[in-house]
C-alpha positions in Angstrom: -53.7 7.9 -26.9 -51.8 5.1 -28.6 -52.8 2.5 -31.1 -51.6 -1.0 -31.9 -52.1 -2.8 -35.2 -51.9 -6.6 -35.4 -54.2 -9.6 -35.4 -56.4 -9.2 -32.3 -58.1 -11.8 -30.1 -60.9 -10.8 -27.7 -64.0 -12.4 -26.2 -67.8 -11.7 -26.3 -69.1 -11.9 -22.7 -72.6 -12.9 -23.8 -71.5 -16.0 -25.8 -71.0 -19.5 -24.7 -67.3 -19.9 -23.9 -66.7 -22.7 -26.5 -67.5 -20.1 -29.2 -66.8 -16.8 -27.5 -63.7 -15.6 -29.3 -63.7 -12.6 -31.7 -60.8 -12.5 -34.0 -59.6 -9.7 -36.3 -56.9 -10.9 -38.7 -55.9 -7.2 -39.2 -57.1 -5.3 -36.2 -56.6 -2.0 -34.3 -56.5 -1.6 -30.6 -56.7 2.0 -29.3 -55.6 2.7 -25.8 -56.0 5.9 -23.7 -56.7 7.3 -20.3 -60.1 7.1 -18.6 -61.5 9.8 -16.3 -59.2 8.5 -13.5 -56.1 8.5 -15.7 -55.9 4.7 -16.0 -55.0 3.3 -19.4 -58.0 1.5 -20.8 -59.2 0.2 -24.2 -60.9 3.1 -26.1 -61.7 1.2 -29.3 -61.0 -2.1 -30.9 -62.0 -3.7 -34.2 -61.0 -4.1 -37.8 -58.1 -1.8 -38.9 -59.9 -0.8 -42.1 -63.0 0.3 -40.2 -61.1 2.3 -37.5 -58.1 3.7 -39.3 -59.6 7.0 -40.5 -61.1 7.8 -37.1 -57.8 7.3 -35.4 -55.5 8.5 -38.2 -53.8 11.0 -35.9 -53.1 8.5 -33.1 -49.5 7.2 -33.1 -49.8 3.5 -34.1 -47.3 0.7 -33.5 -47.6 -2.1 -36.1 -46.9 -5.7 -35.2 -47.0 -7.6 -38.5 -47.4 -11.3 -38.2 -48.2 -11.0 -34.5 -51.3 -11.6 -32.4 -52.5 -9.2 -29.6 -54.5 -11.0 -26.9 -55.8 -10.1 -23.4 -53.2 -10.5 -20.6 -53.6 -13.8 -18.8 -55.4 -14.0 -15.4 -53.9 -16.6 -12.9 -56.4 -17.4 -10.2 -54.2 -19.3 -7.8 -50.5 -19.6 -7.1 -47.9 -19.4 -4.3 -45.1 -16.9 -4.6 -43.1 -18.5 -1.7 -43.1 -21.8 -3.6 -41.1 -20.6 -6.6 -38.0 -22.4 -5.3 -39.8 -25.7 -4.7 -41.3 -26.2 -8.2 -40.5 -29.6 -9.5 -39.8 -31.2 -6.1 -40.5 -34.9 -6.0 -43.1 -36.1 -3.5 -45.6 -38.9 -2.9 -48.5 -36.5 -2.7 -49.8 -33.3 -1.3 -49.2 -33.7 2.4 -45.7 -35.1 2.2 -44.9 -32.3 -0.4 -46.0 -29.7 2.1 -44.0 -31.2 5.0 -40.8 -31.9 3.1 -40.5 -28.9 0.8 -43.0 -26.2 1.2 -43.0 -25.5 4.9 -39.1 -25.5 5.1 -39.0 -23.0 2.3 -41.7 -20.7 3.7 -39.8 -20.3 6.9 -37.2 -18.3 5.0 -39.7 -15.5 4.3 -39.4 -14.1 7.8 -36.5 -12.2 6.4 -37.5 -9.0 4.5 -34.5 -9.1 2.2 -35.3 -12.7 1.2 -38.9 -11.9 0.6 -38.0 -8.8 -1.5 -35.7 -10.8 -3.8 -38.3 -13.6 -4.2 -41.0 -11.1 -4.9 -38.9 -9.4 -7.6 -38.2 -12.7 -9.4 -41.8 -13.8 -9.0 -43.4 -10.7 -10.5 -40.9 -10.7 -13.3 -41.7 -14.3 -14.1 -45.4 -13.6 -14.2 -44.9 -10.7 -16.7 -42.5 -12.7 -18.8 -45.2 -15.4 -19.2 -47.9 -12.8 -20.0 -49.8 -12.9 -16.7 -51.1 -9.5 -15.9 -53.5 -10.3 -13.1 -52.8 -12.8 -10.3 -54.3 -14.0 -7.0 -51.5 -15.5 -5.0 -50.6 -16.8 -1.6 -47.8 -15.2 0.5 -46.6 -16.7 3.8 -47.6 -16.2 7.5 -44.9 -13.5 7.7 -46.1 -9.9 7.2 -42.7 -9.2 5.6 -43.6 -11.5 2.7 -46.9 -9.7 2.1 -45.3 -6.3 2.2 -42.6 -7.3 -0.2 -44.9 -8.7 -2.8 -47.3 -5.8 -2.7 -44.5 -3.4 -3.0 -43.0 -5.1 -6.0 -46.4 -5.6 -7.8 -47.2 -1.9 -7.2 -43.9 -0.9 -8.7 -44.5 -2.9 -11.8 -48.3 -2.0 -12.0 -49.3 -5.6 -11.9 -52.9 -6.2 -10.8 -52.2 -8.5 -7.9 -54.2 -9.8 -4.9 -52.6 -11.5 -1.9 -52.8 -11.6 1.9 -51.2 -13.0 5.1 -51.4 -16.8 5.2 -53.4 -17.8 8.3 -52.3 -20.8 10.2 -52.4 -21.5 13.9 -52.1 -25.3 14.2 -51.0 -28.5 12.4 -47.9 -26.9 10.9 -44.3 -26.1 12.2 -44.8 -23.7 15.1 -42.1 -21.3 13.7 -44.4 -20.8 10.7 -47.2 -19.5 12.8 -47.4 -15.7 13.0 -43.9 -14.7 14.2 -45.1 -11.4 15.6 -46.7 -13.4 18.5 -43.4 -15.1 19.3 -42.7 -13.0 22.4 -45.9 -14.2 24.0 -47.5 -10.8 24.3 -50.3 -11.8 22.0 -52.1 -15.1 21.2 -50.9 -16.4 17.8 -54.5 -16.5 16.5 -55.3 -13.0 17.7 -52.1 -11.6 16.3 -52.7 -13.2 12.9 -56.0 -11.5 12.6 -54.6 -8.2 13.8 -51.9 -8.3 11.2 -54.3 -9.3 8.5 -56.5 -6.3 9.1 -53.5 -4.0 9.3 -52.1 -5.3 6.0 -55.6 -5.0 4.4 -55.9 -1.4 5.4 -52.4 -0.6 4.2 -52.6 -2.2 0.7 -56.2 -2.9 -0.4 -57.1 -0.5 -3.2 -53.7 1.0 -3.5 -53.2 1.3 -7.3 -54.0 -2.1 -8.8 -53.7 -4.1 -5.6 -56.3 -6.1 -3.7 -56.2 -7.9 -0.4 -57.3 -11.5 0.2 -58.2 -13.0 3.6 -56.2 -16.2 3.3 -56.7 -19.2 5.6 -54.2 -21.7 4.2 -56.7 -24.5 4.4 -59.1 -25.6 7.1 -56.9 -28.2 8.7 -54.2 -25.6 9.6 -56.6 -23.2 11.3 -58.5 -23.5 14.6 -62.2 -22.7 14.8 -61.2 -19.3 16.4 -59.0 -18.4 13.5 -61.6 -19.4 10.8 -64.3 -17.5 12.8 -62.1 -14.4 12.9 -61.4 -14.7 9.2 -65.1 -14.8 8.5 -65.7 -11.8 10.7 -63.1 -9.8 8.8 -64.7 -10.9 5.5 -68.1 -9.6 6.7 -66.5 -6.3 7.8 -64.7 -5.8 4.4 -67.1 -7.2 1.7 -65.0 -5.9 -1.2 -61.8 -7.8 -0.4 -61.2 -11.4 -1.6 -61.1 -14.7 0.3 -58.8 -17.5 -0.9 -58.1 -21.0 0.4 -57.9 -24.6 -0.7 -60.5 -27.3 -0.7 -61.1 -30.9 -1.8 -57.7 -31.3 -3.4 -56.6 -34.7 -2.1 -58.5 -37.6 -0.4 -56.2 -37.7 2.6 -56.6 -34.0 3.1 -60.4 -34.4 2.9 -60.4 -37.1 5.5 -58.2 -35.0 7.8 -60.5 -32.0 7.4 -63.6 -34.1 8.1 -62.1 -35.5 11.3 -61.2 -31.9 12.5 -64.6 -30.4 11.6 -67.1 -33.3 12.0 -70.1 -31.0 12.4 -69.8 -29.6 8.9 -71.7 -31.2 6.1 -68.5 -31.4 4.0 -65.0 -30.0 3.7 -66.4 -27.1 1.6 -69.2 -26.7 4.1 -66.7 -25.9 6.8 -65.8 -22.7 5.1 -69.5 -21.8 4.8 -70.0 -22.5 8.5 -67.4 -19.8 9.3 -68.8 -17.2 6.9 -66.1 -17.7 4.2 -68.3 -18.4 1.2 -69.4 -15.5 -0.9 -68.6 -13.6 -4.1 -64.9 -13.0 -4.5 -64.2 -16.2 -2.5 -61.8 -18.3 -4.5 -61.2 -22.0 -3.6 -58.4 -23.8 -5.3 -58.8 -27.3 -6.7 -62.5 -28.2 -5.9 -61.9 -31.7 -7.3 -63.7 -34.1 -5.0 -67.2 -32.5 -4.9 -70.7 -33.8 -4.8 -73.7 -31.9 -6.2 -74.4 -30.3 -2.8 -70.9 -28.8 -2.8 -71.4 -27.6 -6.4 -74.7 -26.0 -5.5 -73.1 -24.3 -2.5 -70.5 -22.7 -4.8 -73.2 -21.5 -7.1 -75.6 -20.2 -4.4 -72.9 -18.2 -2.6 -71.1 -16.9 -5.7 -67.8 -18.5 -4.8 -65.5 -19.6 -7.6 -63.1 -22.5 -8.3 -59.5 -22.0 -9.3 -58.7 -25.1 -11.5 -55.1 -26.2 -11.1 -54.5 -28.9 -13.7 -50.7 -29.2 -13.8 -50.6 -29.3 -10.0 -53.3 -31.9 -9.8 -51.6 -34.1 -12.4 -48.2 -33.6 -10.8 -49.3 -34.5 -7.3 -51.8 -37.2 -8.4 -54.7 -35.4 -6.7 -57.4 -36.1 -9.2 -59.3 -34.4 -12.0 -61.6 -31.3 -11.9 -65.1 -32.3 -13.0 -66.0 -29.9 -15.8 -69.2 -31.6 -16.7 -70.4 -31.5 -13.0 -69.4 -27.8 -12.7 -71.3 -26.8 -15.8 -74.3 -29.0 -15.0 -74.8 -27.2 -11.6 -73.4 -23.9 -12.8 -70.7 -22.3 -10.7 -67.9 -20.0 -11.7 -64.4 -21.2 -12.4 -61.1 -20.3 -14.1 -57.6 -21.5 -14.6 -54.5 -21.3 -12.3 -50.9 -22.4 -12.4 -50.6 -23.2 -8.7 -46.9 -22.8 -8.8 -45.0 -24.5 -7.0 -47.3 -27.6 -7.0 -48.0 -26.6 -10.5 -45.2 -27.3 -12.9 -45.0 -24.0 -14.9 -45.7 -20.3 -14.9 -46.8 -20.6 -18.5 -50.5 -20.2 -19.3 -50.0 -22.4 -22.3 -48.9 -25.3 -20.1 -51.8 -24.7 -17.8 -54.3 -24.6 -20.7 -52.8 -27.8 -22.1 -53.1 -29.4 -18.7 -56.8 -28.4 -18.6 -57.3 -30.0 -21.9 -55.9 -33.3 -20.6 -58.1 -33.1 -17.5 -61.2 -32.4 -19.6 -60.5 -35.4 -21.8 -59.5 -37.9 -19.1 -61.1 -36.7 -15.9 -64.4 -37.3 -14.1 -66.4 -36.1 -17.0 -68.7 -37.5 -19.6 -66.8 -39.7 -22.1 -65.1 -37.8 -24.9 -65.6 -34.3 -23.4 -63.2 -32.0 -25.2 -62.6 -28.4 -24.1 -62.5 -26.2 -27.2 -59.4 -24.0 -27.7 -61.6 -20.9 -27.3 -62.9 -22.2 -24.0 -59.5 -23.0 -22.7 -58.2 -19.5 -23.5 -61.4 -18.0 -22.0 -60.8 -19.8 -18.8 -57.4 -18.1 -18.4 -58.7 -14.6 -19.4 -62.3 -13.4 -19.3 -63.6 -16.5 -17.5 -61.0 -16.1 -14.7 -61.7 -12.3 -14.5 -65.5 -13.0 -14.1 -64.7 -15.6 -11.4 -62.6 -13.0 -9.6 -65.3 -10.3 -9.9 -63.0 -8.3 -12.2 -65.2 -8.1 -15.3 -66.5 -4.5 -14.8 -69.6 -5.4 -12.9 -70.7 -3.3 -9.9 -68.4 -0.5 -11.0 -65.3 -2.7 -10.4 -62.3 -2.8 -12.7 -62.5 -4.9 -15.8 -59.6 -7.2 -16.9 -59.2 -10.3 -19.0 -60.6 -8.9 -22.2 -60.0 -6.2 -24.8 -63.4 -4.6 -24.9 -63.8 -0.8 -24.6 -63.4 0.2 -21.0 -61.2 -2.8 -20.0 -57.8 -2.1 -18.4 -55.3 -2.1 -21.2 -53.3 -5.3 -20.2 -52.4 -7.4 -23.2 -49.7 -9.6 -24.7 -48.1 -9.6 -28.1 -47.7 -13.1 -29.3 -45.4 -14.4 -32.0 -47.0 -17.5 -33.6 -43.7 -18.2 -35.2 -41.6 -18.1 -32.0 -40.1 -21.6 -32.6 -39.5 -23.5 -35.8 -42.1 -26.2 -34.9 -44.7 -23.6 -33.9 -44.1 -21.6 -37.1 -44.5 -24.7 -39.1 -47.8 -25.7 -37.4 -49.4 -22.3 -37.2 -48.6 -21.6 -40.9 -50.9 -24.6 -41.7 -53.8 -23.5 -39.4 -57.0 -23.2 -41.4 -59.3 -22.0 -38.6 -59.1 -19.9 -35.4 -59.4 -23.0 -33.3 -56.5 -24.6 -35.1 -54.4 -21.6 -34.5 -55.2 -21.2 -30.8 -54.8 -24.9 -30.2 -51.4 -25.0 -31.9 -50.2 -22.3 -29.5 -51.7 -24.0 -26.5 -50.0 -27.4 -27.3 -46.7 -26.0 -28.5 -46.4 -22.7 -26.7 -44.3 -21.5 -23.8 -42.8 -18.3 -22.6 -41.1 -17.8 -26.0 -44.5 -17.1 -27.5 -44.8 -13.9 -25.4 -43.0 -11.3 -27.3 -44.2 -8.4 -25.2 -46.4 -7.9 -22.1 -48.1 -4.5 -21.9 -49.5 -3.3 -18.6 -52.3 -0.8 -18.2 
C-alpha cells in the first residue's frame, strides 16, 4: 500500500451535484491492490483521523497541493489532434475541408502509432485518466490507439468508425477495397474482430461507433444494432442533433424515424452505455427517449461554441432527467484541458437555451467531468463494473495532483478564496495544463 497526504476533493454519489463535493483541507488517500491486483482506493478522509491506522504505510506528502479524481472525457477524436483550431463556417464544411483529409492518413500503421502516442500523452498531461474516443475507419488506427492506451494503463474506450456513404470513398473501410467483400459487410466483420481482440483487455473497452446517421446506410446501422444486442457490455457512441443543417440532412435520409435521435432507436442503438455527443437540438420526446433507454449525452461546450452549433439545454435535461457529462470533443473542441471544457460549460449554462440566470455551480461543473461522466458511462461501480471518477473506497486509484499556485495570477486568486466554490471556480476560470502537477494512474 501507499498513502498520499494533501488537500483532497471527492464526491458524494447520493448528493445533488451542485453540492456534492467533499473537501478535506488536510487529507489522506490510501491506495492498495484489490483481490485482482488492481490499485484501488483503500481509505480516504481527514489525515488526523487516519494517520494512526496507516502509520506504517509509506506516505508521500504534497503540501499546498490538491488531490482530485482523474478527469473523465466522454467524447473526443484522436485522429483530429492535427486539425484542432482549423477555421470553418460550420460543422459540415469543417468535416469536408479538414477532418476527412486528415483521417485518410490513418490507413498507415506508423502514422496511427505516432498520433496515438501523442494523443495518450496529451490526455495524461491534462489529467484525463478515462476517455471515450473515436478512431477512424481504418483498423490500424484502432489497434494503434488501444496498444498505446494499454501500455500507459489509461482507461480508454474506442472502436472502428463506421461509414459506408456520404464521405470520401477512400475513407470507407479499406479492407474491402479489393472488392472481395462489400464495404458494409467488411466494416461489421472488422468491428467484431477488433471488439473480440481488445474489449476487456486490461482497462480497455470497445465502442460500436457509427460516425453519425447520415454517413451510414440502413444496412450498416442495422448491423451495428445487431452487434450491440450480441455484446451488451460494450459501448455505443455516435453524434446527434449537433447542427441544424446536419439534422435536416438526417431527417431527409431517414424520413420514417420520429426524429434524428429516433433513427438510432429504430436500429437498436439506444441503451445503457450508449453515448451520444452534443444532443443540442432536442425536444421533450427526445429527452424522454434518452431517459427511458439509459443512453447518455456527452456535452461538448468548446466545440459547440467554436463551430456555432448551439447550446446544450441543461434545464431541459434536468427537467426530464437523463444522464450527461462533459467532453472536450477535440478537434472541434478547442482544448484537451478539462478546465477549458468546464469553463465552456459555464458559459453555455449561463447563455444557452436555459431558464434565465441559470448558473452551474463549480461543484457541479467538476462533477460533470468526473463522477457524473463516470455514471453516464456506466463506470461508477454498479453491476460489478469498475468505478472511476471519484476517490471513494473501491474506486480505481486514478487521480491528479493539482497546484493551485501554478501561475502567478492563479496563486493570487486562490490565496484569496474563502470557500470551496471560490477555490474550484478560480481553478476552472484560470486553469490549464500547468495546474496538473502529476497524473497518477491506477
